[in-house]
N, C-alpha and C positions, 0 to 999 in steps of 0.2 A: 511768319507772314508779315509782321510789322516791319521787320528789317528789309523785306523785299519791296514793300511799298515805299519805304524811306529811300531806297536806292532809286526807284523810278522817278520820284519827285526831286531827288537831289543828286542823281548820278550823271549830271552833265548832259551833253548832247545825246548820248546813247540812251540814257534813262528817259529823257523827254521824248525822244523818237519812239521808244517802246510804249510810253504812256499815250502818245498821239495815235499809235497803231491800235492800241486797245480801245481808245475812244471812238476812232473811226469804225472799227469792227463792231462795237456796241451800237453805234448809230445804224449801221447796215442791218444788223440783226433785229434791232428794235423796229425799224421800218418794215421789214419782212414779217415780223410777228404781227404787227398792226394790220398789214395788208392781207395776210393769209389766215390769221387766227382770230383776231379781235374784231376787225372791221366787218366781216361777213355777217356775224350774228345769226347764223342759220346753219342747220345741218344740210350738207350738200345732197345726201341721198333723199332726205325728206323733201327738200326743195324741188328736186327733179320730179318726184312722184306727184306732188301736189300741183305743180305746173302742168304736167301732162294730164292730170285729172280735169283741169279747167279746159284744156284744149280739146280733149276727147268729148267733153260735154258741150262743145261749141261755144263756150263762154270766153271768147278771145279777148274781150275788153277786160274781164276780170283777170285773165292771164297776164295781160300787159300791165295792169295795175299791181298785180302781185310781184312782177319783176321790178317795177319802178320803186316799190317800197324798200327794196334791199340794194345794197351797194357792194358788189363784188363781181368777180369774173362770170359766175354762172348766171346771175340776173342780166348782166350785160349781154351775154350770148343770147339769152331768151328774148330780150328786147330787139336786138338786131334782126333776129329771124322773124319775130312776130310782127314787127312794123313793116316788113316787106309786103307789098300789095299782092304779089302773085302766089298761087297755090301750086304752080308747076313744080314737080319734084326736082327736076334738073336745075331750075333756077334757084330753088330753095337750097339745094346742096352747094351751089356756087356762093350763095350768100353766107352759108354756114362756114364754108372753106375760107372766105375772106375774113369773116369774123374771127376764126381761129388764128389766122395770121396776125391779127391785131392783139388778141387777148392772151395767147400762150406766151409770147415774149414778156408781157406785163406780169404774168404769174411768176416767171423765173428771174425777173429783173433783179440785178445787184447780187444774186447768189454767186456768180462766178468770181466776185471780188473777195469772197471770204477766204478761200484756200490760199491765195497770194498773201493776204494779210497774216494768216497763220504762219506761213513760211517766213515772212518778214520778221515776225515776233521771235521765231527760233533764231534767225540770223542775228538779230540785235542782241538777243540773250547771249549768244556765243561771243559776239564782239565785246559786249560788256564784260564777260568772263575774262577774255584775253587782256583787255585794257586794265582791268582791276588787278589781275594777277601780275601783270608787268609792273604796275606801280608797287605792289607788295614786294616783289623781288628786289626792286631798286632800293626800297626802304630797308629791307632786311640786309642787303649788302652793305649799306652805310651804317648799320647798327654795330655795337660792340658784341663780342662773343657771348656775353651773358644774356643779352636780350634778343639776339638774332633769331633763335629758334621760336621764341614766343611771338615775335613780330611776323615771322614767316607763316606760322600756323594761323594767326589772326587774319593775315592778308589772304591766305587761301580760303578760309571760311567766308570772308567777305566777298571773295570773287565768285562764290557759288550763288549769291543772291541774284545777280543779273541773269544767270542761266535759269534759275528756278522761275524768275519772273517771266522770261520768254516762254518757257515750257507751259506755265499756267495759262498765259494768254492764248497760246496756240491750242492747248487742249480745249479751252472754253469755246474758241472759234470753230474748231473742228467738230465738236459735239453739236453746236448750234447749226452748223452747215448741214450735217447729216440729217438732223431733225427737220429743218426747213426744206431741204431738198425732197424729203419724203412727203411733206405736206404739199409742196408744189406739184410733185408728180401725181398725187391723188387728185388735185384740182384739175390738172391737165386731162387726166383720164375721165373725170366727170364732165369736163367741157366737151370732149369728143362724144361721150355717151349721150349727153343732152342734145347736142346738135343732130345726131343720127336719129334719136327717138322722136325729137320734136319735128323734124322734117317729115318723118314717116307718119306722125300723128296728123300733121297739117295736110298731108297728101292722102290721108285716109288709107294708109297701108298698115300691115301687121307690125306690132311692136318688135324691135330688134333685140330687146333685152334677152340675155342668155337664159334659156329655160322657159321663156314666155310662149304660150300657145293661144 
């Protein structure tokens, strides 16, 4: 592992490019973790049920205050609908649809950047392998017979470091992308659920939650 890091910080343009790719990927992942996991500071399911409880009890001011205390997509959806003055179901659904057009892209923002970064890491690892192996072959060809085999073996071993570095970065980014995509999909699903159930509650219609009677 130490030799892999040493190549990244001292492997010339290719090593620096891979290091930059890893840093950019870490920044994207960190931003999404903050937005989807750390910043909300609430359980989505619990938030929906508590908000709807205020609305069904007619405590709309408390519902607005409850949404205003949190900072994430779900409270924002609640605020956009609750601050609308009408109780007409059709108009409320239009408000909810417009809110979704704004909030859903924010939930999945930057996630499409991660797979290209992972592929770039693999490509840079392969390029580093080729360049390092080429240099090793040149040095081995210039060596005498007694040291040629040893130099060639050492060069081939060193050439594997760039490939390993690229694979490690790609694996980390791929795993992070899968996890964050699942989190974003859950938030989007909860956004659609909240909008439907909140509109129905404001219009005094039956709850649309599956299994509710």
